DOPA-432334 format. One record per residue (C-alpha): x, y, z; residue in three letters. Coordinates in steps of 0.5 Angstrom, whole numbers, m for minus. Layout:
% residues N
+-------+-------+-------+------+
:    c1 :    c2 :    c3 : rest :
+-------+-------+-------+------+
:     X :     Y :     Z :  ala :
...
+-------+-------+-------+------+
//
This chain:
% residues 370
+-------+-------+-------+------+
:    c1 :    c2 :    c3 : rest :
+-------+-------+-------+------+
:     0 :     0 :     0 :  unk :
:     2 :     7 :    m2 :  unk :
:     4 :    11 :     4 :  unk :
:    m1 :    16 :     1 :  unk :
:    m8 :    16 :    m2 :  unk :
:    m9 :    16 :    m9 :  unk :
:   m13 :    21 :   m14 :  unk :
:   m17 :    18 :   m20 :  unk :
:   m16 :    21 :   m26 :  unk :
:   m23 :    17 :   m29 :  unk :
:   m28 :    15 :   m25 :  unk :
:   m36 :    16 :   m26 :  unk :
:   m43 :    18 :   m24 :  unk :
:   m49 :    15 :   m25 :  unk :
:   m54 :    20 :   m27 :  unk :
:   m61 :    19 :   m24 :  unk :
:   m65 :    15 :   m29 :  unk :
:   m71 :    21 :   m30 :  unk :
:   m65 :    26 :   m31 :  unk :
:   m67 :    28 :   m38 :  unk :
:   m74 :    27 :   m38 :  unk :
:   m75 :    31 :   m32 :  unk :
:   m70 :    37 :   m35 :  unk :
:   m70 :    38 :   m42 :  unk :
:   m74 :    43 :   m45 :  unk :
:   m81 :    42 :   m47 :  unk :
:   m80 :    41 :   m54 :  unk :
:   m75 :    35 :   m53 :  unk :
:   m79 :    31 :   m47 :  unk :
:   m82 :    26 :   m51 :  unk :
:   m75 :    24 :   m55 :  unk :
:   m71 :    25 :   m48 :  unk :
:   m66 :    19 :   m46 :  unk :
:   m69 :    15 :   m41 :  unk :
:   m70 :     8 :   m38 :  unk :
:   m74 :     3 :   m42 :  unk :
:   m77 :    m4 :   m41 :  unk :
:   m74 :    m9 :   m46 :  unk :
:   m79 :   m14 :   m49 :  unk :
:   m73 :   m18 :   m51 :  unk :
:   m71 :   m18 :   m43 :  unk :
:   m77 :   m16 :   m38 :  unk :
:   m71 :   m17 :   m32 :  unk :
:   m66 :   m12 :   m35 :  unk :
:   m66 :    m4 :   m35 :  unk :
:   m65 :    m1 :   m41 :  unk :
:   m62 :     6 :   m44 :  unk :
:   m66 :     9 :   m49 :  unk :
:   m63 :    14 :   m53 :  unk :
:   m65 :    17 :   m60 :  unk :
:   m64 :    13 :   m67 :  unk :
:   m60 :     7 :   m63 :  unk :
:   m62 :     0 :   m60 :  unk :
:   m64 :    m1 :   m52 :  unk :
:   m57 :    m1 :   m48 :  unk :
:   m57 :    m5 :   m42 :  unk :
:   m54 :    m1 :   m36 :  unk :
:   m50 :    m6 :   m32 :  unk :
:   m44 :    m5 :   m35 :  unk :
:   m44 :     2 :   m32 :  unk :
:   m46 :    m1 :   m25 :  unk :
:   m42 :    m7 :   m24 :  unk :
:   m36 :    m5 :   m19 :  unk :
:   m34 :   m10 :   m14 :  unk :
:   m37 :   m16 :   m18 :  unk :
:   m34 :   m22 :   m20 :  unk :
:   m33 :   m24 :   m27 :  unk :
:   m38 :   m30 :   m25 :  unk :
:   m43 :   m25 :   m23 :  unk :
:   m41 :   m21 :   m28 :  unk :
:   m44 :   m26 :   m33 :  unk :
:   m51 :   m24 :   m31 :  unk :
:   m50 :   m17 :   m29 :  unk :
:   m48 :   m14 :   m35 :  unk :
:   m55 :   m15 :   m38 :  unk :
:   m59 :   m16 :   m32 :  unk :
:   m56 :   m11 :   m27 :  unk :
:   m60 :    m5 :   m25 :  unk :
:   m60 :     1 :   m20 :  unk :
:   m62 :    m3 :   m14 :  unk :
:   m56 :    m8 :   m15 :  unk :
:   m50 :    m2 :   m16 :  unk :
:   m46 :     2 :   m11 :  unk :
:   m50 :     8 :    m9 :  unk :
:   m44 :    12 :    m9 :  unk :
:   m45 :    13 :   m17 :  unk :
:   m51 :    18 :   m16 :  unk :
:   m49 :    20 :    m8 :  unk :
:   m43 :    24 :    m7 :  unk :
:   m43 :    22 :     1 :  unk :
:   m43 :    14 :    m1 :  unk :
:   m38 :    16 :    m6 :  unk :
:   m33 :    19 :    m1 :  unk :
:   m34 :    13 :     3 :  unk :
:   m33 :     8 :    m2 :  unk :
:   m26 :    12 :    m4 :  unk :
:   m25 :    11 :     3 :  unk :
:   m25 :     4 :     3 :  unk :
:   m21 :     4 :    m3 :  unk :
:   m15 :     9 :    m2 :  unk :
:   m17 :    14 :    m6 :  unk :
:   m18 :    21 :    m4 :  unk :
:   m21 :    25 :   m10 :  unk :
:   m23 :    23 :   m17 :  unk :
:   m24 :    26 :   m23 :  unk :
:   m31 :    25 :   m26 :  unk :
:   m34 :    23 :   m33 :  unk :
:   m41 :    21 :   m34 :  unk :
:   m44 :    14 :   m35 :  unk :
:   m51 :    14 :   m39 :  unk :
:   m48 :    20 :   m42 :  unk :
:   m43 :    17 :   m47 :  unk :
:   m48 :    15 :   m52 :  unk :
:   m51 :    22 :   m53 :  unk :
:   m45 :    23 :   m56 :  unk :
:   m48 :    20 :   m62 :  unk :
:   m54 :    23 :   m63 :  unk :
:   m55 :    27 :   m69 :  unk :
:   m60 :    32 :   m67 :  unk :
:   m55 :    37 :   m65 :  unk :
:   m61 :    41 :   m61 :  unk :
:   m63 :    35 :   m57 :  unk :
:   m55 :    34 :   m55 :  unk :
:   m54 :    41 :   m54 :  unk :
:   m60 :    41 :   m49 :  unk :
:   m58 :    34 :   m46 :  unk :
:   m51 :    36 :   m44 :  unk :
:   m53 :    43 :   m41 :  unk :
:   m58 :    39 :   m37 :  unk :
:   m53 :    34 :   m34 :  unk :
:   m47 :    39 :   m34 :  unk :
:   m52 :    43 :   m29 :  unk :
:   m53 :    36 :   m25 :  unk :
:   m46 :    35 :   m25 :  unk :
:   m44 :    41 :   m22 :  unk :
:   m49 :    41 :   m16 :  unk :
:   m46 :    33 :   m15 :  unk :
:   m39 :    36 :   m15 :  unk :
:   m40 :    42 :   m10 :  unk :
:   m41 :    37 :    m5 :  unk :
:   m34 :    36 :    m4 :  unk :
:   m31 :    41 :    m9 :  unk :
:   m23 :    39 :    m6 :  unk :
:   m25 :    32 :    m8 :  unk :
:   m28 :    32 :   m14 :  unk :
:   m27 :    35 :   m21 :  unk :
:   m33 :    34 :   m26 :  unk :
:   m32 :    34 :   m33 :  unk :
:   m38 :    37 :   m38 :  unk :
:   m40 :    35 :   m43 :  unk :
:   m39 :    39 :   m50 :  unk :
:   m44 :    39 :   m56 :  unk :
:   m39 :    42 :   m62 :  unk :
:   m44 :    41 :   m68 :  unk :
:   m43 :    48 :   m67 :  unk :
:   m36 :    50 :   m64 :  unk :
:   m38 :    57 :   m62 :  unk :
:   m44 :    55 :   m58 :  unk :
:   m39 :    49 :   m55 :  unk :
:   m34 :    55 :   m52 :  unk :
:   m40 :    59 :   m50 :  unk :
:   m42 :    53 :   m45 :  unk :
:   m35 :    51 :   m43 :  unk :
:   m35 :    58 :   m41 :  unk :
:   m41 :    57 :   m37 :  unk :
:   m39 :    50 :   m35 :  unk :
:   m32 :    54 :   m32 :  unk :
:   m36 :    59 :   m28 :  unk :
:   m40 :    53 :   m25 :  unk :
:   m34 :    50 :   m22 :  unk :
:   m33 :    44 :   m27 :  unk :
:   m25 :    43 :   m28 :  unk :
:   m25 :    40 :   m35 :  unk :
:   m29 :    38 :   m42 :  unk :
:   m31 :    32 :   m46 :  unk :
:   m32 :    32 :   m54 :  unk :
:   m33 :    27 :   m59 :  unk :
:   m27 :    22 :   m58 :  unk :
:   m28 :    22 :   m66 :  unk :
:   m32 :    27 :   m70 :  unk :
:   m37 :    26 :   m76 :  unk :
:   m33 :    25 :   m82 :  unk :
:   m36 :    31 :   m85 :  unk :
:   m33 :    36 :   m79 :  unk :
:   m26 :    33 :   m78 :  unk :
:   m21 :    36 :   m72 :  unk :
:   m17 :    38 :   m77 :  unk :
:   m22 :    44 :   m79 :  unk :
:   m21 :    51 :   m77 :  unk :
:   m29 :    51 :   m75 :  unk :
:   m26 :    48 :   m68 :  unk :
:   m21 :    54 :   m67 :  unk :
:   m26 :    58 :   m62 :  unk :
:   m27 :    52 :   m58 :  unk :
:   m20 :    51 :   m58 :  unk :
:   m18 :    58 :   m56 :  unk :
:   m23 :    58 :   m50 :  unk :
:   m21 :    52 :   m47 :  unk :
:   m14 :    54 :   m47 :  unk :
:   m16 :    61 :   m44 :  unk :
:   m20 :    58 :   m39 :  unk :
:   m14 :    52 :   m38 :  unk :
:   m20 :    47 :   m38 :  unk :
:   m16 :    40 :   m41 :  unk :
:   m21 :    37 :   m46 :  unk :
:   m22 :    29 :   m46 :  unk :
:   m23 :    24 :   m51 :  unk :
:   m26 :    19 :   m47 :  unk :
:   m27 :    12 :   m50 :  unk :
:   m34 :    10 :   m53 :  unk :
:   m36 :    18 :   m54 :  unk :
:   m34 :    18 :   m61 :  unk :
:   m37 :    17 :   m68 :  unk :
:   m32 :    12 :   m70 :  unk :
:   m34 :     4 :   m71 :  unk :
:   m29 :     3 :   m65 :  unk :
:   m35 :     7 :   m60 :  unk :
:   m41 :     5 :   m63 :  unk :
:   m39 :    m3 :   m64 :  unk :
:   m45 :    m7 :   m62 :  unk :
:   m46 :    m9 :   m54 :  unk :
:   m46 :   m17 :   m57 :  unk :
:   m39 :   m14 :   m60 :  unk :
:   m36 :   m12 :   m54 :  unk :
:   m30 :   m16 :   m55 :  unk :
:   m28 :   m12 :   m60 :  unk :
:   m29 :    m6 :   m57 :  unk :
:   m25 :    m8 :   m52 :  unk :
:   m19 :   m10 :   m56 :  unk :
:   m18 :    m4 :   m61 :  unk :
:   m21 :     1 :   m58 :  unk :
:   m15 :     6 :   m57 :  unk :
:   m15 :     6 :   m65 :  unk :
:   m20 :    11 :   m65 :  unk :
:   m16 :    16 :   m60 :  unk :
:   m10 :    15 :   m65 :  unk :
:   m13 :    17 :   m71 :  unk :
:   m16 :    23 :   m67 :  unk :
:    m9 :    25 :   m63 :  unk :
:    m6 :    24 :   m70 :  unk :
:   m11 :    29 :   m73 :  unk :
:    m9 :    34 :   m68 :  unk :
:    m2 :    33 :   m69 :  unk :
:    m1 :    33 :   m76 :  unk :
:    m6 :    39 :   m77 :  unk :
:    m3 :    44 :   m73 :  unk :
:    m8 :    45 :   m68 :  unk :
:    m3 :    44 :   m62 :  unk :
:     2 :    48 :   m66 :  unk :
:    m4 :    54 :   m66 :  unk :
:    m6 :    53 :   m59 :  unk :
:     0 :    51 :   m55 :  unk :
:    m3 :    51 :   m48 :  unk :
:    m9 :    47 :   m50 :  unk :
:    m9 :    40 :   m46 :  unk :
:   m12 :    34 :   m49 :  unk :
:   m14 :    27 :   m45 :  unk :
:   m14 :    20 :   m48 :  unk :
:   m19 :    17 :   m43 :  unk :
:   m20 :    10 :   m41 :  unk :
:   m16 :     8 :   m48 :  unk :
:   m10 :     5 :   m44 :  unk :
:    m3 :     7 :   m45 :  unk :
:     1 :     0 :   m47 :  unk :
:    m1 :     2 :   m54 :  unk :
:     3 :     9 :   m54 :  unk :
:    10 :     7 :   m55 :  unk :
:    10 :     4 :   m61 :  unk :
:     5 :     9 :   m64 :  unk :
:     9 :    15 :   m61 :  unk :
:    15 :    12 :   m65 :  unk :
:    11 :    11 :   m72 :  unk :
:     9 :    18 :   m71 :  unk :
:    16 :    21 :   m71 :  unk :
:    18 :    17 :   m76 :  unk :
:    12 :    19 :   m81 :  unk :
:    15 :    26 :   m79 :  unk :
:    22 :    25 :   m80 :  unk :
:    22 :    21 :   m86 :  unk :
:    16 :    24 :   m90 :  unk :
:    16 :    31 :   m88 :  unk :
:    18 :    35 :   m94 :  unk :
:    15 :    30 :   m99 :  unk :
:     8 :    30 :   m95 :  unk :
:     9 :    38 :   m93 :  unk :
:     8 :    38 :   m86 :  unk :
:     8 :    45 :   m83 :  unk :
:     9 :    42 :   m76 :  unk :
:    15 :    45 :   m72 :  unk :
:    16 :    40 :   m67 :  unk :
:    17 :    32 :   m68 :  unk :
:     9 :    29 :   m66 :  unk :
:    12 :    26 :   m60 :  unk :
:    14 :    32 :   m57 :  unk :
:     7 :    35 :   m58 :  unk :
:     5 :    29 :   m54 :  unk :
:     9 :    31 :   m48 :  unk :
:     8 :    38 :   m48 :  unk :
:     0 :    38 :   m49 :  unk :
:    m2 :    31 :   m48 :  unk :
:    m5 :    26 :   m43 :  unk :
:    m7 :    19 :   m42 :  unk :
:   m11 :    15 :   m37 :  unk :
:   m11 :     7 :   m35 :  unk :
:   m14 :     3 :   m31 :  unk :
:   m11 :    m4 :   m31 :  unk :
:    m6 :    m3 :   m35 :  unk :
:     1 :    m6 :   m33 :  unk :
:     4 :    m6 :   m40 :  unk :
:     3 :     1 :   m40 :  unk :
:     7 :     2 :   m33 :  unk :
:    12 :    m2 :   m35 :  unk :
:    13 :     2 :   m41 :  unk :
:    13 :     8 :   m37 :  unk :
:    19 :    12 :   m39 :  unk :
:    17 :    11 :   m47 :  unk :
:    10 :    14 :   m46 :  unk :
:    13 :    20 :   m41 :  unk :
:    12 :    19 :   m33 :  unk :
:     9 :    26 :   m34 :  unk :
:     4 :    24 :   m39 :  unk :
:     1 :    18 :   m35 :  unk :
:    m6 :    18 :   m30 :  unk :
:    m8 :    12 :   m26 :  unk :
:   m16 :    11 :   m25 :  unk :
:   m20 :     7 :   m21 :  unk :
:   m26 :     7 :   m27 :  unk :
:   m31 :     7 :   m20 :  unk :
:   m37 :     5 :   m21 :  unk :
:   m36 :     2 :   m28 :  unk :
:   m35 :    m6 :   m29 :  unk :
:   m27 :    m5 :   m31 :  unk :
:   m27 :    m2 :   m24 :  unk :
:   m21 :    m4 :   m19 :  unk :
:   m25 :    m2 :   m13 :  unk :
:   m24 :    m4 :    m8 :  unk :
:   m17 :    m7 :    m9 :  unk :
:   m14 :    m1 :   m12 :  unk :
:    m9 :     0 :    m7 :  unk :
:    m6 :    m7 :    m8 :  unk :
:    m7 :    m7 :   m16 :  unk :
:    m2 :     0 :   m16 :  unk :
:     3 :    m4 :   m11 :  unk :
:     3 :   m10 :   m16 :  unk :
:     4 :    m5 :   m22 :  unk :
:    10 :    m1 :   m19 :  unk :
:    13 :    m6 :   m15 :  unk :
:    20 :    m5 :   m19 :  unk :
:    18 :     3 :   m20 :  unk :
:    21 :     9 :   m16 :  unk :
:    17 :    12 :   m11 :  unk :
:    17 :    19 :   m15 :  unk :
:    15 :    15 :   m22 :  unk :
:     9 :    12 :   m17 :  unk :
:     7 :    19 :   m14 :  unk :
:     6 :    22 :   m21 :  unk :
:     2 :    17 :   m24 :  unk :
:    m3 :    15 :   m19 :  unk :
:    m3 :    23 :   m16 :  unk :
:     2 :    28 :   m18 :  unk :
:     0 :    29 :   m25 :  unk :
:    m8 :    29 :   m24 :  unk :
:    m7 :    34 :   m18 :  unk :
:    m3 :    39 :   m23 :  unk :
:    m8 :    38 :   m29 :  unk :
:   m14 :    39 :   m25 :  unk :
:   m13 :    43 :   m19 :  unk :
:   m13 :    38 :   m13 :  unk :
:    m8 :    39 :    m8 :  unk :
:    m2 :    34 :    m9 :  unk :
+-------+-------+-------+------+
//
């Protein structure tokens, strides 16, 4: 066990099941995301969001369950069987205490798939509702919870305004598409007002798994093994676009986070980007000023849950770029054994490396006391 408490760079809340039905604008009430019964499985709890099949919610509630228990829980789990810390901040602090965790960065659960909504107005209003609820949740213990807003970028200027509003409400960062719609790539200057706002108010921007328009995010639930094993490809594409298109040149203080895509893939990826740049810079007409890996080590970060390969290769990734996470209260969470997992992965690491990756880096990025 460490002699200090951990800080999780990627944990989650469990939204109230009636959040959007109760609070979106009246014109969207009939289309609002909600829990619904599934005729094919009357014993489970399913999430409805416009344009997609009903989705079982158990995956977002399975912390502490054994692999055997998860076999049924992933499709049959309900809020009645879940850790209440997902929606009750007082209970969250108790569960974190059991896990040796002092504070955490909070991402959505049900809201992930709302990034897939095609109606910009509906998405924007759903995100507004969530952001207000999350700000109230975090206000229970603002020194121990850093909430991340969900930002709709169909209109990046409106997204910049929502980002500024959320910062004033106490939220500490933002989530955007892990990969955007193909007709609105991150290389487009249309996003510049948003990048500029995030840089100016020092709000880190997260590309979290399952929030993208790419196939990796949107694999059918029955093909979860595909999403679990190729997930990083989507954020790799977005990182490459942000670097090679010059976004990080134009906004040198903008901070981008790869969330829940793990870290073990990064050494090879950084090596390939650098070689591509060095060998093809003149033929391809690359305009960027630094090597791709230098942008990564200046402006990019990655979170991981249980990735001993990533930890073992931390010096290739960059010790200052990695951030441990518990993923509480999701099924992949290390709760309530996070201290044991950290001890296992860092048994051959220096105390300085362990401290940075499990506390110091996230504290610096989101303003926690280190």
